[in-house]
C-alpha positions as CSV (number, residue, x, y, z in Angstrom):
1,M,15.4,3.3,-4.9
2,R,12.0,2.8,-6.5
3,K,13.5,0.3,-8.9
4,F,15.2,-1.5,-6.0
5,F,11.9,-2.0,-4.1
6,K,10.1,-3.1,-7.3
7,T,12.8,-5.7,-7.8
8,V,12.4,-6.8,-4.2
9,A,8.6,-7.0,-4.6
10,L,9.0,-9.1,-7.8
11,V,11.5,-11.5,-6.3
12,T,9.3,-11.7,-3.1
13,V,6.2,-12.7,-5.0
14,F,8.1,-15.6,-6.7
15,S,9.9,-16.6,-3.5
16,I,6.7,-16.7,-1.5
17,S,5.0,-18.7,-4.2
18,E,7.9,-21.1,-4.2
19,K,8.1,-21.5,-0.4
20,F,4.4,-21.8,-0.1
21,L,4.2,-24.6,-2.6
22,G,7.2,-26.3,-0.8
23,F,5.4,-25.8,2.5
24,L,2.2,-27.5,1.1
25,Y,4.4,-30.3,-0.2
26,R,6.0,-30.7,3.2
27,I,2.6,-31.1,4.7
28,Y,1.7,-33.7,2.1
29,L,4.9,-35.6,2.9
30,S,4.2,-35.4,6.6
31,R,0.7,-36.8,6.3
32,T,1.7,-39.4,3.7
33,I,5.0,-40.8,5.1
34,G,4.8,-39.6,8.7
35,A,7.3,-38.1,11.1
36,E,9.5,-41.2,10.8
37,G,9.6,-41.0,6.9
38,I,10.4,-37.3,7.2
39,G,13.2,-38.1,9.5
40,L,14.8,-40.6,7.0
41,Y,14.3,-38.1,4.2
42,Q,15.8,-35.3,6.3
43,V,18.9,-37.3,7.3
44,A,19.6,-38.2,3.6
45,L,19.1,-34.6,2.5
46,S,21.4,-33.3,5.3
47,I,24.3,-35.5,4.1
48,F,23.7,-34.4,0.5
49,A,23.5,-30.8,1.5
50,L,26.9,-31.2,3.3
51,L,28.5,-32.5,0.0
52,L,26.8,-29.7,-2.0
53,T,28.1,-27.1,0.5
54,L,31.7,-28.6,0.5
55,S,31.7,-28.6,-3.3
56,C,30.6,-25.1,-4.3
57,S,28.7,-23.1,-1.7
58,G,31.1,-20.2,-1.7
59,V,31.5,-20.0,-5.4
60,P,28.1,-18.4,-6.5
61,I,28.2,-15.5,-4.1
62,T,31.9,-14.9,-4.9
63,V,31.3,-14.9,-8.6
64,S,28.4,-12.4,-8.0
65,R,30.6,-10.2,-5.8
66,L,33.6,-10.2,-8.2
67,M,31.3,-9.4,-11.1
68,T,30.0,-6.4,-9.2
69,K,33.5,-5.4,-8.2
70,Y,34.9,-5.6,-11.7
71,R,32.0,-3.6,-13.2
72,A,32.4,-0.9,-10.4
73,E,36.1,-0.7,-11.5
74,N,35.2,-0.7,-15.2
75,R,37.0,-3.9,-15.8
76,E,34.4,-5.7,-17.9
77,D,37.0,-8.0,-19.5
78,R,37.4,-9.9,-16.3
79,V,33.7,-10.6,-15.8
80,Q,33.4,-13.5,-18.2
81,K,36.7,-15.0,-17.0
82,V,35.6,-15.1,-13.4
83,I,32.3,-16.8,-14.5
84,S,34.3,-19.4,-16.4
85,A,36.6,-19.9,-13.4
86,G,33.6,-20.6,-11.1
87,L,32.1,-23.1,-13.5
88,L,35.4,-25.0,-14.1
89,F,36.3,-25.1,-10.4
90,T,32.9,-26.5,-9.5
91,V,33.1,-29.3,-12.0
92,L,36.7,-30.2,-11.0
93,V,35.6,-30.5,-7.4
94,V,32.3,-32.3,-7.8
95,L,33.3,-35.1,-10.1
96,P,35.8,-36.7,-7.7
97,V,33.3,-36.4,-4.9
98,L,30.7,-38.3,-6.9
99,A,33.2,-41.0,-7.8
100,V,34.4,-41.5,-4.2
101,F,30.9,-41.8,-2.8
102,F,29.6,-44.2,-5.5
103,M,32.7,-46.4,-5.3
104,F,33.1,-46.6,-1.5
105,T,29.5,-46.2,-0.3
106,D,29.9,-48.9,2.4
107,H,32.8,-46.9,4.0
108,F,30.5,-44.0,4.6
109,A,27.7,-45.9,6.3
110,F,28.7,-44.4,9.7
111,L,27.3,-41.0,8.5
112,F,23.8,-42.2,8.6
113,A,21.8,-42.7,11.8
114,D,19.6,-45.3,10.1
115,K,20.8,-47.7,7.4
116,R,17.7,-47.0,5.3
117,C,18.9,-43.5,4.7
118,I,21.8,-44.8,2.5
119,S,19.7,-45.8,-0.5
120,I,17.7,-42.5,-0.3
121,F,21.0,-40.6,-0.3
122,L,22.4,-42.5,-3.3
123,V,19.3,-41.8,-5.4
124,I,19.8,-38.1,-4.8
125,L,23.6,-38.1,-5.2
126,P,23.7,-37.8,-9.0
127,G,22.0,-34.5,-8.6
128,L,25.1,-33.0,-7.1
129,I,26.7,-32.2,-10.4
130,F,23.6,-30.6,-11.8
131,T,22.7,-28.5,-8.8
132,S,26.3,-27.4,-8.3
133,I,26.6,-26.0,-11.8
134,Y,23.2,-24.4,-11.5
135,S,24.3,-22.7,-8.3
136,V,27.1,-21.0,-10.1
137,L,24.8,-20.0,-12.9
138,R,22.5,-18.6,-10.2
139,G,25.4,-16.5,-9.0
140,V,25.9,-15.1,-12.5
141,F,22.2,-14.0,-12.5
142,W,22.8,-12.3,-9.2
143,G,25.9,-10.5,-10.5
144,D,23.9,-9.3,-13.6
145,K,21.1,-8.2,-11.2
146,D,19.0,-10.3,-13.5
147,F,16.6,-11.7,-10.9
148,L,13.6,-12.6,-13.0
149,P,15.2,-15.8,-14.7
150,Y,16.5,-16.9,-11.3
151,S,13.1,-16.4,-9.6
152,I,11.2,-18.2,-12.4
153,I,13.7,-21.2,-12.4
154,E,13.5,-21.6,-8.6
155,L,9.7,-21.7,-8.8
156,L,9.6,-24.1,-11.7
157,E,12.2,-26.4,-9.9
158,E,9.9,-26.5,-6.8
159,I,6.8,-27.3,-9.0
160,C,8.8,-30.1,-10.8
161,M,9.7,-31.7,-7.5
162,I,6.2,-31.5,-6.2
163,V,4.5,-32.9,-9.3
164,V,7.0,-35.8,-9.6
165,G,6.9,-36.4,-5.8
166,I,3.1,-36.6,-5.6
167,I,2.9,-38.9,-8.7
168,L,5.5,-41.3,-7.1
169,I,4.5,-41.1,-3.5
170,N,0.7,-41.4,-4.0
171,S,0.8,-45.2,-4.0
172,V,3.5,-45.9,-1.3
173,T,2.9,-48.7,1.2
174,D,5.5,-47.9,3.9
175,V,7.5,-44.9,5.2
176,Y,10.8,-46.0,3.6
177,Q,9.4,-46.4,0.2
178,G,7.8,-42.9,0.5
179,A,11.1,-41.3,1.6
180,F,13.0,-43.0,-1.3
181,R,10.5,-41.8,-3.9
182,A,10.7,-38.3,-2.4
183,G,14.5,-38.5,-3.1
184,V,13.8,-39.4,-6.7
185,A,11.6,-36.3,-7.0
186,V,14.5,-34.1,-5.7
187,L,16.9,-35.5,-8.3
188,C,14.4,-34.8,-11.1
189,S,14.0,-31.2,-10.0
190,Y,17.8,-30.7,-10.0
191,V,18.1,-31.9,-13.5
192,F,15.3,-29.7,-14.6
193,S,16.6,-26.4,-13.0
194,F,20.1,-27.1,-14.4
195,T,18.8,-27.6,-18.0
196,V,16.7,-24.4,-17.9
197,A,19.4,-22.3,-16.3
198,L,22.0,-23.4,-18.9
199,I,19.7,-22.4,-21.7
200,V,19.1,-18.9,-20.2
201,F,22.9,-18.5,-19.6
202,F,23.6,-18.8,-23.3
203,I,20.6,-16.8,-24.3
204,R,22.0,-13.9,-22.1
205,K,25.1,-14.1,-24.4
206,H,27.6,-15.2,-21.7
207,K,30.8,-16.8,-23.0
208,I,33.4,-19.2,-21.7
209,K,36.8,-17.6,-21.6
210,N,40.3,-18.6,-20.3
211,P,39.8,-18.5,-16.5
212,R,43.4,-18.9,-15.4
213,S,43.9,-15.4,-14.1
214,E,40.8,-15.5,-12.0
215,F,41.3,-18.7,-10.0
216,K,43.3,-17.0,-7.3
217,P,40.9,-14.1,-6.5
218,L,38.0,-16.6,-6.8
219,L,39.4,-19.1,-4.3
220,T,40.6,-16.4,-1.9
221,S,37.1,-15.2,-1.4
222,A,35.2,-18.4,-2.0
223,L,37.0,-20.7,0.4
224,P,36.1,-18.9,3.6
225,I,32.4,-18.8,2.5
226,T,32.5,-22.4,1.5
227,A,34.2,-23.3,4.8
228,M,31.5,-21.4,6.8
229,R,28.6,-23.0,4.9
230,S,30.3,-26.4,5.1
231,A,30.5,-25.9,8.8
232,N,26.8,-25.2,8.7
233,S,26.0,-28.3,6.7
234,L,28.5,-30.3,8.8
235,T,26.8,-29.2,11.9
236,S,23.4,-30.2,10.5
237,S,24.7,-33.5,9.5
238,L,26.3,-34.1,12.9
239,V,23.1,-33.2,14.6
240,S,21.2,-35.7,12.4
241,I,23.8,-38.4,13.5
242,I,24.4,-37.5,17.1
243,L,21.0,-36.4,18.4
244,P,19.1,-39.6,17.5
245,I,21.9,-41.7,19.0
246,R,22.0,-39.6,22.2
247,L,18.2,-39.8,22.5
248,V,18.4,-43.6,22.2
249,Q,21.2,-43.7,24.8
250,V,19.0,-41.8,27.3
251,G,16.1,-44.3,26.9
252,L,14.1,-43.6,23.8
253,S,13.5,-46.3,21.2
254,N,15.0,-45.8,17.7
255,N,11.6,-45.1,16.1
256,V,10.6,-42.6,18.8
257,A,14.0,-40.9,18.6
258,M,13.8,-40.6,14.8
259,A,10.1,-39.4,15.0
260,S,11.1,-36.7,17.6
261,F,14.0,-35.6,15.4
262,G,11.8,-35.5,12.3
263,S,9.1,-33.5,14.1
264,L,11.5,-30.8,15.3
265,M,13.8,-30.6,12.2
266,G,11.4,-31.6,9.5
267,Q,8.2,-30.0,10.7
268,A,8.8,-27.2,13.2
269,L,12.0,-25.8,11.9
270,P,10.7,-25.0,8.4
271,L,7.9,-23.0,10.0
272,L,10.4,-21.1,12.1
273,Y,12.3,-20.2,9.0
274,I,9.3,-18.4,7.5
275,P,10.6,-14.8,8.4
276,T,14.1,-15.8,7.2
277,T,12.5,-17.0,4.0
278,L,10.5,-13.8,3.5
279,I,13.6,-11.7,3.9
280,G,15.5,-14.0,1.5
281,S,14.4,-12.0,-1.6
282,F,15.4,-8.7,0.2
283,I,18.8,-10.2,0.9
284,L,19.1,-11.4,-2.7
285,V,18.6,-7.9,-4.2
286,L,20.4,-6.1,-1.4
287,V,23.7,-7.9,-1.4
288,P,24.8,-6.6,-4.9
289,E,23.8,-3.1,-3.8
290,I,25.8,-3.2,-0.6
291,S,28.8,-4.6,-2.4
292,E,28.6,-2.0,-5.1
293,N,28.3,0.9,-2.5
294,F,31.2,-0.5,-0.5
295,Y,33.6,-0.7,-3.4
296,K,32.5,2.7,-4.8
297,K,32.9,4.1,-1.3
298,N,29.3,5.4,-1.2
299,Y,29.3,5.3,2.6
300,F,26.0,7.3,3.1
301,Y,24.1,4.7,1.0
302,L,25.9,1.8,2.6
303,K,24.8,3.1,6.1
304,R,21.3,3.6,4.9
305,D,21.0,0.1,3.3
306,I,22.4,-1.6,6.4
307,E,20.0,0.3,8.8
308,K,16.9,-0.4,6.7
309,S,17.9,-4.1,6.3
310,V,18.4,-4.7,10.0
311,K,15.2,-2.7,11.0
312,F,13.1,-4.4,8.4
313,T,14.3,-7.9,9.5
314,S,13.6,-7.1,13.1
315,L,10.1,-5.7,12.5
316,L,9.1,-8.6,10.2
317,T,10.3,-11.3,12.6
318,C,8.9,-9.7,15.7
319,V,5.4,-9.6,14.1
320,F,5.5,-13.4,13.8
321,T,7.0,-14.1,17.2
322,P,3.8,-13.5,19.4
323,V,1.7,-15.5,16.9
324,F,4.0,-18.5,17.3
325,L,4.2,-18.0,21.1
326,V,0.5,-18.0,21.7
327,C,-0.8,-20.1,18.8
328,G,2.1,-22.5,18.1
329,K,0.2,-25.6,19.3
330,E,-2.8,-24.8,17.1
331,L,-0.5,-24.3,14.1
332,G,1.3,-27.6,14.7
333,V,-2.0,-29.5,14.9
334,L,-3.6,-27.7,12.0
335,I,-0.7,-28.1,9.6
336,F,1.0,-31.4,10.6
337,S,-1.6,-32.9,13.0
338,S,1.2,-32.9,15.5
339,H,0.9,-31.7,19.1
340,E,4.6,-32.2,19.5
341,C,5.4,-29.9,16.6
342,G,3.1,-27.2,18.0
343,T,5.0,-27.4,21.3
344,Y,8.3,-26.9,19.6
345,L,6.9,-23.9,17.7
346,S,5.8,-22.1,20.9
347,T,9.1,-23.0,22.7
348,C,11.3,-21.7,19.8
349,A,9.4,-18.6,18.9
350,F,12.1,-16.2,20.0
351,L,14.6,-18.1,18.1
352,M,13.2,-16.7,14.8
353,L,14.7,-13.2,15.5
354,F,18.2,-14.5,15.9
355,M,17.9,-16.8,12.8
356,S,16.8,-13.9,10.6
357,L,19.3,-11.4,11.9
358,S,22.1,-13.9,11.7
359,S,21.2,-14.7,8.1
360,I,21.0,-11.1,6.8
361,T,24.1,-9.8,8.7
362,T,26.2,-12.7,7.5
363,S,25.2,-12.0,3.9
364,M,26.1,-8.3,4.3
365,L,29.5,-9.0,5.8
366,N,30.3,-11.5,3.1
367,S,29.4,-9.0,0.5
368,I,32.1,-6.5,1.7
369,G,34.8,-9.1,2.0
370,L,34.7,-10.2,5.6
371,E,34.1,-13.9,5.0
372,N,36.9,-15.0,7.3
373,R,35.4,-13.3,10.3
374,T,31.9,-14.7,9.7
375,L,33.5,-18.2,9.3
376,F,35.2,-17.8,12.7
377,Y,32.0,-16.7,14.4
378,Y,30.0,-19.6,13.0
379,I,32.6,-22.2,14.0
380,I,32.4,-21.0,17.6
381,G,28.6,-21.1,17.5
382,G,28.6,-24.5,15.9
383,I,30.9,-25.9,18.6
384,L,28.5,-24.6,21.3
385,M,25.6,-26.2,19.5
386,L,27.2,-29.6,19.3
387,L,28.2,-29.5,22.9
388,C,24.5,-28.8,23.8
389,I,23.2,-31.9,21.9
390,W,25.9,-34.1,23.4
391,F,25.7,-33.2,27.1
392,L,22.0,-32.0,27.5
393,P,19.8,-34.8,26.1
394,S,19.9,-36.6,29.5
395,I,18.3,-33.5,31.0
396,L,16.3,-31.9,28.2
397,G,15.8,-34.6,25.7
398,V,15.2,-33.3,22.2
399,Y,15.0,-29.7,23.6
400,S,18.8,-29.8,23.9
401,L,18.8,-29.0,20.2
402,V,16.6,-25.9,20.8
403,I,19.2,-24.6,23.3
404,G,21.9,-25.4,20.7
405,F,20.1,-23.3,18.1
406,F,19.8,-20.4,20.5
407,A,23.6,-20.6,21.2
408,L,24.5,-20.7,17.5
409,Y,22.2,-18.0,16.1
410,G,22.4,-15.8,19.2
411,L,26.2,-15.7,19.2
412,T,26.6,-15.1,15.5
413,T,24.0,-12.3,15.5
414,I,25.7,-10.4,18.3
415,L,29.2,-10.8,16.9
416,N,28.0,-9.9,13.3
417,L,26.3,-6.7,14.5
418,K,29.5,-5.6,16.3
419,L,31.6,-6.3,13.3
420,I,29.3,-4.3,11.0
421,N,29.6,-1.3,13.4
422,K,33.3,-1.6,13.5
423,N,33.7,-1.6,9.7
424,C,31.3,1.1,8.7
425,V,32.7,4.6,8.3
426,N,29.2,6.0,8.9
427,K,27.9,4.0,11.9
428,P,24.5,2.6,11.3
429,R,21.9,3.2,14.1
430,Y,19.5,0.4,14.9
431,K,20.1,-0.6,18.6
432,K,17.1,1.4,19.9
433,F,14.9,0.0,17.2
434,L,16.0,-3.6,17.9
435,S,15.4,-3.4,21.6
436,S,12.0,-1.7,21.2
437,T,10.6,-4.2,18.7
438,L,11.8,-7.0,21.0
439,M,10.1,-5.6,24.1
440,L,6.8,-5.1,22.3
441,I,6.5,-8.8,21.8
442,L,5.6,-9.5,25.5
443,P,2.5,-7.2,25.8
444,T,1.3,-8.4,22.4
445,A,1.6,-12.0,23.4
446,L,-0.1,-11.3,26.7
447,F,-3.0,-9.6,24.8
448,G,-3.1,-12.6,22.5
449,V,-3.4,-15.1,25.5
450,I,-6.4,-13.1,26.8
451,V,-8.1,-13.0,23.5
452,K,-7.5,-16.7,22.9
453,K,-9.0,-17.7,26.3
454,L,-12.1,-15.6,25.7
455,I,-12.9,-17.0,22.2
456,I,-11.5,-20.5,22.0
457,S,-14.5,-22.2,23.6
458,V,-16.9,-20.3,21.2
459,L,-15.0,-20.4,17.9
460,G,-12.9,-23.6,18.2
461,S,-9.2,-24.0,17.4
462,F,-9.2,-23.1,13.7
463,L,-11.1,-19.8,13.9
464,T,-9.4,-18.9,17.1
465,L,-6.0,-19.3,15.3
466,I,-7.1,-17.0,12.5
467,V,-8.7,-14.4,14.7
468,C,-6.1,-14.4,17.4
469,S,-3.2,-14.2,14.9
470,G,-4.8,-11.3,13.1
471,V,-5.6,-9.4,16.3
472,M,-2.0,-9.8,17.5
473,V,-0.5,-8.6,14.3
474,A,-2.7,-5.5,14.3
475,F,-2.0,-4.9,18.0
476,Y,1.7,-5.2,17.5
477,M,1.7,-2.8,14.5
478,L,-0.4,-0.3,16.5
479,L,2.2,-0.4,19.3
480,C,4.9,0.2,16.7
481,V,3.1,3.3,15.4
482,G,2.4,4.5,18.9
483,F,6.0,4.2,19.9
484,N,7.1,5.9,16.6
485,L,8.9,2.8,15.3
486,V,6.9,2.8,12.1
487,S,6.2,6.1,10.4
488,T,2.7,6.5,8.8
489,E,3.8,9.7,7.0
490,F,5.8,7.8,4.4
491,I,2.9,5.4,3.7
492,I,0.4,8.2,3.4
493,K,2.7,10.2,1.0
494,K,3.2,7.1,-1.1
495,F,-0.5,6.4,-1.2
496,N,-1.3,10.0,-2.1
497,F,1.4,10.0,-4.8
498,K,0.0,6.9,-6.5
499,F,-3.5,8.2,-6.2
500,K,-2.5,11.5,-8.0
501,V,-0.7,9.6,-10.7
502,K,-3.7,7.4,-11.4
503,K,-6.0,10.5,-11.4
504,Q,-3.7,12.3,-13.9
505,K,-3.6,9.3,-16.2
506,H,-7.4,9.0,-16.0
507,A,-7.7,12.7,-16.8
């Protein structure tokens, strides 16, 4: 268990560093090319993400899961074969996709809400082959529980994109040129990560073997995951197409519609994903553990891992929620100089819990072979989301997308949790914890509003944001301790143990 948490801590450090740098880069882009440029960049990336998802999104996690399964069954001879099957399948799928889109670009113009997005998309498109193969190699690292190379490569990829992006964008004269050069930076980062990962793959002495016998088990598991993630990307792409069009139809100009879309999707949403990003490293290390315990029928440890995962996710997300509720507007102005973004952050604060729980429960279910059910749940949620952005813009404007997100993530979270309970021999217990952490948000937010009103006229917006956020986090954690949701005994024991160890070493 200690090794598990050390691995989580290591991956978390790299992940936070990577996301923090990406966050700073997003701020730089927003201030350099504006909300409209971010909107163009976001639309092109969403279409590219759709193709990437269609090509190989289910393969990495399937390769990882099958590697874990075969090793649990002492069938090491099949490990290299399934790796080879994943790589070959990805290449055979991606190459025709690239050929079709380069040869018949004009026929796909309808996918883009703004024609300027097409050239941005085309400059990123060659990266599809590089990042697809890298995704499978990343799955190999997961299956080996070799998280250090993966973490380093992800961080270096982000640094590469940022350095190239700043060099290229620094001298731009208009928003389109800035968005186009940002696309070039994305392509460079994909080539970089592919090259480094391939070198590490062979250094780790992996080999290419005849994959024929592994295609069937690979496809059986990968296709439902690919379909679910394709539905996710397709939904995002449809949102980027439909929502700006619907906003124009209800009276907004094209520029204003694209700016509103860019502010919500390109500025507010990345901030709302902060808790989900923080638990990403936890999910990365946890999924192979859950898969291994499931196939070895270690039901006690399976129950324990699921309980701790759901509780940790709930606690972490609920700590952030009151901060976004009370100080969302100040965050939007401070980071993006956008009052509109700040309003979205406050409005969508409760959405973060459903986003995080949906992410971690889907990963857990996929790791135990329930990909078909998670796909079905996501399709239902995605349909509800698209219905919201089609019928509600005349009433709610861009906030129709917010309602759509609640429908999508709320539904998948509830259905996933029910499915987990149904398929666990030892039923995990977390309902009381979930409801308690959720209820404590309201008194914390109320306390934060009072503190904010008392100090904002004296300290100003920036210091009020810092002080108020810190006070709310401390207040929330005190409530958790008071209601016995967080045990201080474990922390004290750990601290005393480490203190004794250091003392003994010193002696």
